[in-house]
C-alpha angles and dihedrals in degrees: 000000000000123000091251091049090053091050090052092051092049092048090050093048091048091050094047092048089055087053089057101261122141110222126218122188119211120231090235130026106236098165094305120088097193145336121244121202128195130158091359091301122116129209126194109220129202114186125203120185133196134171122221108282126210090344087285119073150000116247126207129175116211118197103216095204092053098049120114118217124192140123091261099045124098133182116219115200109200111209095202125203127173119270114279090024126110134210118195088348096306133098093212124037130183135176106212108197125176110236094235090058089051089049090054091051091049095048093046091054092239090126111065122227124227116273107267095009120076091185098064122069118204106216111195113185118192122196117218110202095188095051094033089229143130117222132186111220129177131147096339096319118117130181125177106226098177092111087069094051110129090335100152088135090067095061124094114286097025 
């Protein structure tokens, strides 16, 4: 795990603990970074972290053959900015996307794969300060992801 990836995981764990989740770390990372439990419901959590690139977007690579899909699995995309900085009016920003919704986007072809590699998805997330929104854009495709912004309360157990 990279240093930035570790920071993203720790930020996500801290946030979820404040929301009342108990956090359990697996002995080995097999596509799931940790398990969160609240009200006797468990959620498998995979965290992906990116810093702001070229003063324009956040960039994540998703390895299709390593993704985990289930009703109780979520992907948390940490949109990392340096301490004391803000993005769209918030110091910490997350896109919390259920894995089955990601699977649907992958299977429909709405998420574009990397040139020359059909097993890696390039996820470019653009903030829009004026509209207070987060938008995926890649090769003519565009998906508004704002409905997932900091939506930990929409996951099981919240």
